[in-house]
C-alpha positions in Angstrom: 77.5 -95.1 41.8 74.2 -95.8 40.6 72.7 -94.5 37.5 69.4 -93.8 35.9 68.1 -91.7 33.2 69.7 -89.8 31.2 72.6 -89.4 33.5 76.1 -88.1 32.5 78.7 -90.8 31.1 81.4 -91.8 33.6 84.3 -93.4 31.9 86.8 -93.2 34.8 87.9 -96.6 36.5 88.0 -95.0 39.8 84.0 -95.2 39.5 82.1 -98.6 39.5 78.7 -97.5 37.4 76.1 -99.7 37.8 72.4 -99.2 36.2 69.6 -99.2 38.3 65.8 -98.1 39.0 65.1 -94.8 40.8 63.1 -96.6 43.5 66.1 -99.3 43.6 69.1 -96.8 43.7 67.1 -94.8 46.5 66.7 -98.0 47.8 70.4 -99.4 47.9 71.8 -95.7 48.6 71.0 -96.0 51.9 71.9 -99.7 52.5 74.9 -98.2 52.0 75.3 -100.6 48.3 76.2 -97.3 46.6 77.5 -94.2 47.8 76.0 -91.8 44.9 72.6 -92.0 43.1 72.2 -89.9 40.0 68.7 -89.9 38.5 69.3 -87.8 35.1 70.2 -84.4 36.6 69.5 -84.9 40.0 72.3 -86.6 42.6 71.9 -87.9 45.6 73.8 -88.9 48.6 74.2 -89.7 52.4 75.6 -87.3 54.9 78.5 -89.9 55.9 82.1 -89.4 54.7 82.1 -92.0 52.4 79.3 -90.8 50.2 80.2 -87.2 50.5 84.1 -87.9 49.6 82.7 -89.8 46.7 80.5 -86.7 45.7 83.5 -84.6 45.7 85.7 -87.2 43.2 82.3 -86.8 41.4 83.0 -83.3 40.9 86.3 -83.0 39.9 85.7 -85.7 37.5 82.6 -83.6 35.6 84.5 -80.6 35.6 87.5 -82.2 34.1 85.1 -83.8 31.2 83.5 -80.3 30.9 87.0 -78.7 30.3 87.9 -80.8 28.1 84.5 -80.8 26.2 84.6 -77.2 25.6 87.9 -77.9 24.9 87.3 -79.6 21.8 83.5 -78.3 20.9 84.4 -74.7 20.7 87.0 -73.0 18.1 89.6 -71.2 20.0 88.6 -68.1 17.8 85.3 -67.8 19.9 85.1 -65.0 22.7 82.9 -67.5 24.7 82.9 -69.5 26.9 86.9 -68.0 27.9 89.7 -70.2 27.7 93.2 -69.5 28.7 95.8 -72.0 26.9 99.1 -72.5 28.4 101.9 -73.2 26.2 105.5 -74.7 27.8 108.6 -73.6 25.9 110.6 -76.2 24.9 114.3 -75.8 27.2 117.1 -75.3 24.4 119.4 -78.2 25.5 123.0 -77.3 26.0 124.8 -78.1 23.4 123.0 -75.3 21.6 123.3 -72.8 23.9 127.1 -73.2 23.9 126.9 -72.9 20.1 127.2 -70.2 17.6 123.1 -69.9 16.9 122.7 -69.0 21.0 119.4 -67.8 21.0 118.2 -67.6 17.9 115.6 -70.3 18.5 114.5 -69.2 21.7 112.3 -72.2 21.6 110.0 -74.1 20.0 106.2 -73.7 21.0 103.5 -76.2 20.2 100.7 -75.4 18.3 98.0 -76.7 21.0 98.1 -75.8 24.5 99.5 -78.3 27.2 96.4 -77.4 29.3 93.5 -75.3 29.3 92.1 -73.3 31.9 88.4 -71.9 31.8 88.3 -69.2 34.7 83.9 -69.7 35.6 84.8 -73.4 36.2 87.9 -72.4 38.1 87.3 -71.0 41.9 89.7 -68.3 42.9 92.8 -68.9 45.6 92.2 -68.8 48.9 93.3 -65.8 50.2 95.6 -66.9 52.8 98.7 -64.9 52.7 96.1 -61.7 53.1 93.9 -62.5 55.4 97.2 -63.4 57.8 98.5 -59.9 56.9 95.3 -58.6 57.9 95.4 -60.0 61.0 98.5 -58.1 62.1 96.6 -55.4 63.0 94.0 -57.6 65.0 96.2 -58.8 66.9 97.8 -55.7 68.9 94.3 -54.4 69.1 93.3 -57.3 71.2 96.2 -57.1 73.7 95.9 -53.4 73.5 92.0 -54.1 74.5 93.2 -56.4 77.4 95.4 -54.2 78.9 92.5 -51.5 79.1 90.2 -54.3 80.8 93.0 -54.4 83.1 93.8 -51.6 83.8 89.9 -50.8 84.7 89.5 -53.5 86.8 92.4 -52.1 88.9 90.6 -49.0 89.8 87.6 -50.4 89.9 88.6 -53.3 92.8 90.9 -50.3 94.4 87.9 -48.5 94.2 89.5 -45.1 92.4 86.7 -44.9 90.2 84.2 -44.7 93.2 86.4 -41.4 93.6 86.6 -40.0 89.9 82.7 -40.4 90.8 82.7 -38.1 93.3 84.2 -35.6 91.2 82.8 -33.3 89.3 83.2 -35.4 85.5 80.6 -37.3 83.8 81.0 -41.3 83.8 81.7 -40.3 79.7 84.5 -38.2 80.2 85.6 -41.4 82.5 85.7 -44.1 79.9 86.7 -42.4 77.4 90.1 -40.8 79.0 90.7 -44.5 80.3 90.0 -45.3 76.5 91.8 -42.8 74.8 95.3 -43.8 75.0 94.9 -47.3 74.4 93.1 -46.1 71.1 95.5 -43.9 70.2 98.3 -46.8 70.8 95.6 -49.0 68.5 95.9 -46.5 65.8 99.5 -45.9 65.8 100.0 -49.5 65.2 97.7 -49.8 62.9 99.3 -46.9 60.7 102.7 -48.8 61.2 101.6 -52.0 59.8 100.1 -50.5 57.0 103.4 -48.8 56.2 105.8 -51.7 57.0 103.3 -53.8 54.4 103.0 -51.0 51.8 99.5 -50.5 51.9 97.6 -47.0 52.0 97.4 -45.8 55.5 94.5 -43.4 55.3 92.4 -46.4 53.9 93.7 -49.0 56.3 93.1 -46.9 59.6 89.3 -46.5 57.5 88.7 -50.2 57.3 90.2 -51.3 61.1 88.9 -48.1 63.0 84.9 -49.9 63.3 86.5 -53.3 64.4 89.0 -51.8 66.9 86.2 -49.7 68.2 83.9 -52.9 68.2 86.4 -54.7 70.0 87.3 -52.1 72.9 82.9 -51.8 73.0 83.0 -55.5 74.2 86.1 -55.3 76.6 84.7 -52.3 77.9 81.5 -54.5 79.3 83.8 -57.0 80.5 85.1 -55.2 83.7 81.4 -53.6 84.3 80.1 -56.9 84.8 82.6 -59.0 86.6 84.4 -58.3 90.2 87.4 -60.2 89.8 90.6 -60.6 88.2 89.7 -64.5 87.5 86.2 -64.0 85.8 87.3 -61.2 83.8 90.5 -62.9 82.5 88.5 -66.1 81.6 85.8 -63.8 80.3 88.2 -61.7 78.0 90.1 -64.9 76.7 87.0 -66.1 75.5 86.0 -63.2 73.6 89.6 -62.7 72.5 89.0 -66.1 70.8 85.7 -65.6 69.5 86.5 -62.4 68.1 89.0 -63.4 66.3 87.6 -66.4 64.9 84.4 -64.4 63.5 86.9 -61.9 61.8 89.4 -64.6 60.4 87.1 -67.3 59.3 84.4 -65.1 56.8 87.7 -63.4 55.5 89.2 -66.7 54.2 86.2 -66.7 51.7 86.6 -63.3 50.1 86.0 -63.7 46.4 84.0 -66.6 46.6 81.4 -65.4 48.7 80.3 -62.1 49.1 79.4 -63.3 52.8 83.3 -62.8 53.7 82.2 -59.4 53.9 80.8 -60.0 57.3 84.5 -59.1 58.6 86.2 -56.4 57.8 89.3 -58.2 56.6 87.7 -59.2 53.7 88.0 -55.3 52.4 91.9 -55.5 53.9 92.3 -58.7 51.2 90.6 -57.2 48.5 93.2 -53.6 49.4 96.0 -56.0 49.4 95.0 -56.9 46.3 94.6 -53.8 44.4 91.1 -54.3 43.7 88.2 -52.0 44.5 85.1 -52.4 46.5 82.1 -49.9 47.2 80.3 -48.4 50.3 77.5 -51.0 50.8 80.4 -53.3 50.9 82.2 -51.0 53.8 79.0 -50.3 55.7 78.1 -54.3 55.8 80.4 -54.9 58.4 81.5 -51.5 59.5 78.4 -49.7 60.5 77.2 -52.6 63.1 80.3 -52.8 64.7 79.9 -48.8 65.4 76.8 -48.8 66.5 77.6 -51.1 68.7 80.6 -49.2 70.1 77.7 -46.3 70.3 75.5 -48.6 72.2 78.3 -49.4 74.7 79.4 -46.0 75.0 75.8 -45.2 76.4 75.3 -48.1 78.3 78.8 -47.8 80.1 77.9 -44.1 81.2 74.4 -45.6 82.7 76.2 -48.0 84.7 78.8 -46.4 86.1 77.7 -46.4 89.5 79.0 -47.7 92.5 76.4 -49.9 93.5 75.8 -51.6 90.4 79.7 -52.1 89.8 80.5 -53.5 93.7 77.0 -55.7 93.7 77.9 -59.8 93.6 75.0 -60.8 91.6 74.6 -63.8 89.1 75.5 -62.5 85.7 71.8 -62.9 84.3 70.5 -60.8 87.1 73.3 -57.9 86.7 72.1 -58.1 83.2 68.7 -57.6 83.9 69.8 -54.6 86.2 71.7 -53.1 83.4 68.7 -52.8 81.1 67.1 -51.3 84.0 69.2 -48.6 84.5 69.5 -47.9 80.7 65.8 -47.4 80.0 65.4 -45.9 83.9 65.1 -42.2 83.5 63.2 -42.2 80.5 59.4 -42.5 79.1 58.6 -46.6 78.5 57.0 -45.6 75.1 59.6 -44.0 74.1 62.7 -45.8 75.7 61.4 -49.5 74.3 61.2 -48.9 70.5 64.4 -47.2 70.7 65.8 -49.7 72.6 64.7 -52.3 69.9 66.0 -50.0 67.3 69.2 -49.6 68.4 69.8 -52.8 69.2 69.2 -54.5 65.8 72.6 -54.1 64.5 73.6 -56.1 68.1 71.3 -59.2 66.7 72.4 -58.4 63.4 76.2 -59.4 64.4 74.7 -62.0 66.4 72.7 -63.5 63.6 75.5 -63.7 60.8 78.3 -64.8 62.9 75.3 -67.6 63.9 75.0 -68.2 59.9 78.3 -68.4 59.6 79.3 -70.6 61.7 76.4 -73.1 61.1 77.3 -73.4 57.5 80.0 -76.3 58.4 76.9 -78.8 59.7 74.9 -80.9 58.0 72.2 -79.4 56.7 69.1 -80.4 58.9 71.1 -79.4 62.2 72.2 -76.7 60.4 68.6 -75.3 59.6 67.0 -76.1 62.9 70.2 -74.7 65.2 70.2 -71.2 62.9 66.4 -70.9 63.6 66.3 -71.3 66.8 69.2 -69.7 67.7 68.3 -66.5 65.6 64.6 -66.5 67.1 65.9 -66.8 70.5 68.2 -63.5 70.1 65.6 -62.0 68.5 62.8 -62.8 71.4 65.1 -61.9 74.1 66.2 -58.3 72.5 62.5 -57.1 72.0 61.0 -58.6 75.3 63.8 -58.0 78.2 63.6 -54.2 78.3 60.0 -54.7 78.5 59.9 -57.6 81.2 62.9 -55.5 83.1 59.9 -52.5 83.6 57.3 -55.0 84.3 59.7 -57.1 87.5 60.4 -53.5 89.0 57.2 -52.3 88.6 57.6 -49.5 86.2 54.7 -51.1 84.0 52.0 -53.2 85.6 48.6 -53.1 83.5 47.6 -55.8 80.4 47.3 -52.7 78.1 50.6 -51.1 79.1 52.1 -54.5 78.0 50.4 -54.8 74.8 51.4 -51.3 73.5 55.1 -51.9 74.4 55.0 -54.8 72.5 53.4 -53.3 69.6 56.1 -50.6 69.9 58.8 -52.8 70.2 57.7 -55.1 67.7 57.9 -52.0 65.3 61.4 -50.3 66.7 63.2 -53.7 65.9 61.1 -54.2 62.3 61.9 -50.7 61.2 66.1 -51.0 62.1 65.7 -54.5 60.5 64.2 -53.4 57.2 67.2 -50.0 57.2 70.1 -52.6 57.8 68.5 -55.0 55.2 68.8 -52.4 52.5 72.0 -51.1 53.7 73.4 -55.2 53.3 75.2 -56.5 50.1 72.4 -58.3 47.7 74.3 -61.4 48.1 72.8 -62.0 51.6 69.5 -60.9 50.6 69.6 -63.8 47.7 70.4 -66.8 50.4 66.9 -68.2 51.3 68.2 -68.8 54.9 69.7 -65.2 55.1 67.2 -63.6 53.9 64.4 -65.5 56.3 66.7 -64.2 58.7 67.4 -60.8 57.9 64.4 -59.4 56.1 61.1 -61.1 57.9 59.6 -62.6 55.0 59.9 -59.1 52.7 56.5 -57.7 53.5 55.7 -55.3 56.5 52.7 -56.3 57.9 52.9 -59.8 58.5 56.1 -59.2 60.6 55.5 -56.6 62.0 51.7 -59.0 63.5 54.7 -61.8 64.0 56.7 -59.8 66.0 54.0 -58.3 67.9 52.3 -61.8 68.5 56.0 -63.3 69.8 56.8 -60.3 71.8 53.7 -60.1 73.8 53.4 -63.7 74.5 56.7 -63.6 76.4 55.8 -60.3 78.2 52.6 -61.7 79.3 53.8 -64.9 80.2 56.4 -64.0 82.4 54.9 -60.8 83.6 51.5 -62.1 84.2 51.8 -65.8 85.3 54.3 -67.4 87.2 56.2 -68.8 84.3 60.1 -67.9 84.5 61.1 -65.7 82.2 63.7 -68.0 80.6 60.8 -70.5 79.9 58.3 -68.2 78.2 61.8 -66.9 76.2 61.9 -70.4 75.3 58.4 -70.9 74.2 58.2 -67.5 71.9 61.3 -68.8 70.5 60.5 -72.0 69.6 57.1 -70.7 67.8 59.2 -67.2 66.0 61.3 -70.8 64.6 58.4 -72.4 63.5 57.2 -69.2 61.7 60.8 -68.7 59.9 60.6 -72.5 58.7 57.0 -71.9 57.7 58.6 -68.6 55.4 61.5 -71.0 54.3 59.5 -73.9 53.3 57.0 -70.8 50.5 60.6 -68.5 49.7 
């Protein structure tokens, strides 16, 4: 370990400390002659395991030294900083317990604590047990959703859905009729688990109903897009793995980071801890999930026709056909901004999932990967509707493409701002998350940026021979660079 300037004194024999100059410290750190370089209050390290382990050991040492410094420097009758002293009772000797004075002296207490804990320096325990109990609510819903998908797929393959569509029953009634028994069973399972685990049944239902509807929304899309049980089974297992990871992983940080509220399981953890939470914490994970469910129901009613269900096409082709069916029959000037506005919660969920899982990557990889992936998701949502209408011939002129690009950007930005308003403050305080979710905090500048990138995709894909995926990639890279510049000035 190299130190320079006014660095903290390190007396632990496990660390080999040497005085170096700033230039020398940086040089020998990269040459692996030292593992950590401390220059005054600044610390430099390498991304390899050895250097990171040294940083972690140094943090533990400095924390221990800080606790000892506070314990000796501040009188115990002062209220700040808060300290908790742990005293150990001396056990009563067996001979004394057998004598006539047994119980008279429960044990002498030392005048100084055996251990001092400073809560501000002590992270809360990982809520492993509460997350495990909360996961019990999700597992039955997942299995029930798989049965729902299999049942839907069986009726699709055996063409019983075609028979139902020829009856005086609406597609929405068919979907809800298929889904309702499984939803009732899922609600019953939630009620039973809450009763067995001595939790509030009403609160448990309020917490897990949005998550249940979100899972059913995803599993509703699977049989609509795939035609064989083999494909459906593979996608269903993939969806199960991803949704479980999305729900469980953030909840493990309950109490340490408010990004844990990305998952409703964090609310369940607080429920079992007896801790309150506000309406913002509840709406943060719940509202996007409810919007996704509503969008899935509407999309399902548009896609529930024999031609779409039984067509053998690639997944990307079927997705574009699905977008066209959703937008078909409405005025483009109304359908496009509404489409972008309503899909922002889907983008929001996608971006927070990217943010959570990328947090374990090295900083450089995380920054580039998150910005590129988030920009790709945004540009897809804003441009796919316009591109589909252009491809189908519903929109042809340059003026119409630019006008729809502006309306799509405006609808997207409006919904984005509303979601940021509902989000808990901790998310907006993270620089990278603030760039992803608030587009820089202004209105005219992000509106112009959204319009520029969306029109770039639509013009390249609609007026040139450049394939849509390449136009989308170019616009996403430009958008990622724009976000990066915002981040530098944040």
